[in-house]
C-alpha positions as CSV (number, residue, x, y, z in Angstrom):
1,Q,-57.0,-13.6,26.0
2,V,-58.2,-11.6,23.2
3,Q,-57.5,-7.9,23.2
4,V,-57.8,-4.7,21.4
5,V,-56.5,-1.6,23.0
6,E,-56.5,2.1,21.8
7,S,-54.0,4.9,22.5
8,G,-53.2,8.1,21.7
9,G,-56.3,10.4,22.0
10,G,-56.2,13.4,23.7
11,L,-56.9,16.9,23.1
12,V,-55.5,18.7,20.2
13,Q,-55.9,22.4,18.6
14,P,-57.6,22.7,15.3
15,G,-55.5,22.0,12.2
16,G,-53.2,20.0,14.6
17,S,-52.4,16.1,14.1
18,L,-52.6,12.9,16.6
19,R,-51.7,9.5,15.6
20,L,-53.7,6.9,17.2
21,S,-52.6,3.4,18.2
22,C,-54.4,-0.1,18.2
23,A,-52.7,-3.0,19.7
24,A,-54.0,-6.3,19.5
25,S,-53.3,-9.3,21.6
26,G,-54.5,-12.9,21.6
27,F,-55.0,-12.9,18.0
28,T,-53.1,-12.0,15.0
29,L,-54.0,-9.1,13.1
30,S,-52.8,-9.5,10.1
31,S,-55.7,-12.1,9.4
32,F,-58.1,-9.5,9.9
33,V,-59.7,-6.8,8.1
34,M,-59.0,-3.7,10.7
35,S,-61.4,-0.5,10.9
36,W,-61.2,2.4,13.0
37,Y,-64.5,3.8,13.8
38,R,-65.7,6.6,15.8
39,Q,-68.8,7.9,17.8
40,A,-69.1,11.7,18.6
41,P,-71.8,12.8,21.1
42,G,-75.5,12.6,20.5
43,K,-74.3,10.7,17.3
44,E,-74.1,7.0,16.0
45,R,-70.9,5.4,15.7
46,E,-69.6,5.8,11.7
47,L,-67.0,4.0,9.9
48,V,-63.6,5.8,9.5
49,A,-61.4,4.1,7.8
50,T,-60.6,0.4,7.1
51,I,-57.3,-1.8,5.8
52,T,-57.7,-5.3,4.5
53,N,-55.2,-7.8,5.1
54,G,-54.0,-7.1,1.7
55,G,-53.3,-4.0,2.5
56,Y,-56.1,-2.0,0.6
57,T,-57.4,1.3,2.8
58,N,-60.7,2.8,2.4
59,Y,-61.8,6.1,4.1
60,A,-65.2,8.1,5.0
61,N,-65.4,10.8,2.6
62,S,-65.3,13.4,5.3
63,V,-61.6,12.1,6.4
64,K,-60.1,11.2,2.9
65,G,-57.0,13.1,2.5
66,R,-56.5,13.7,6.2
67,F,-56.3,10.6,8.0
68,T,-54.1,7.7,7.1
69,I,-54.7,4.2,8.4
70,S,-51.8,1.8,8.4
71,R,-50.9,-1.8,9.9
72,D,-47.6,-3.1,11.2
73,N,-47.8,-6.7,11.4
74,A,-44.8,-7.5,13.1
75,E,-46.1,-5.2,15.9
76,N,-49.6,-6.5,15.7
77,T,-50.9,-3.1,15.6
78,V,-52.8,-0.8,13.2
79,Y,-52.5,3.0,13.4
80,L,-54.6,5.9,12.3
81,Q,-52.6,9.1,11.3
82,M,-55.1,12.1,11.5
83,N,-54.0,15.5,10.3
84,S,-55.7,18.6,9.9
85,L,-57.9,17.7,12.6
86,T,-61.2,20.0,13.1
87,P,-63.8,20.0,16.0
88,D,-65.8,17.8,14.1
89,D,-63.6,15.3,14.8
90,T,-64.5,15.3,18.2
91,A,-65.1,11.6,19.2
92,V,-64.4,8.6,20.9
93,Y,-62.4,6.5,18.4
94,Y,-62.9,2.8,18.4
95,C,-60.8,-0.2,16.7
96,N,-62.4,-3.1,15.3
97,A,-61.0,-6.5,14.0
98,V,-63.3,-8.5,12.0
99,R,-62.4,-12.0,10.6
100,V,-65.9,-12.8,8.4
101,L,-65.9,-16.2,7.7
102,L,-64.9,-16.9,11.2
103,R,-67.4,-14.8,13.0
104,M,-64.8,-13.1,14.8
105,N,-65.5,-9.6,15.5
106,Y,-63.4,-7.6,18.3
107,W,-63.7,-4.2,19.7
108,G,-61.9,-1.8,21.7
109,K,-63.0,0.3,24.6
110,G,-62.1,3.6,22.3
111,T,-59.7,6.3,23.0
112,L,-61.4,10.1,23.3
113,V,-59.9,12.9,20.8
114,T,-61.3,16.5,21.5
115,V,-60.3,18.7,18.9
116,S,-60.9,22.5,20.6
117,L,-58.7,25.6,21.4
């Protein structure tokens, strides 16, 4: 059974850090392009960061220099290290796995990140 499960969200103060994890099961994520998206209240879902199966990374301008996406193929897990968090980073964060040529597209259920005093 294919599953994508996010974890690591929570409440953090402005300026703090969190590390999100995305654990895959039922497939090998090393063959997939992995991304983190987020959706803030009342806003559309937006792409935060992407890592290809070759290790190339790309980030939204709003998180460049603060967030780092990485993957551990041995653990079948992708991470999002988030530093210098601000209230604007408050959102539900979703993990996405895509393999375009095989039309495979998997989503997790999300993990809530709240940045507040």
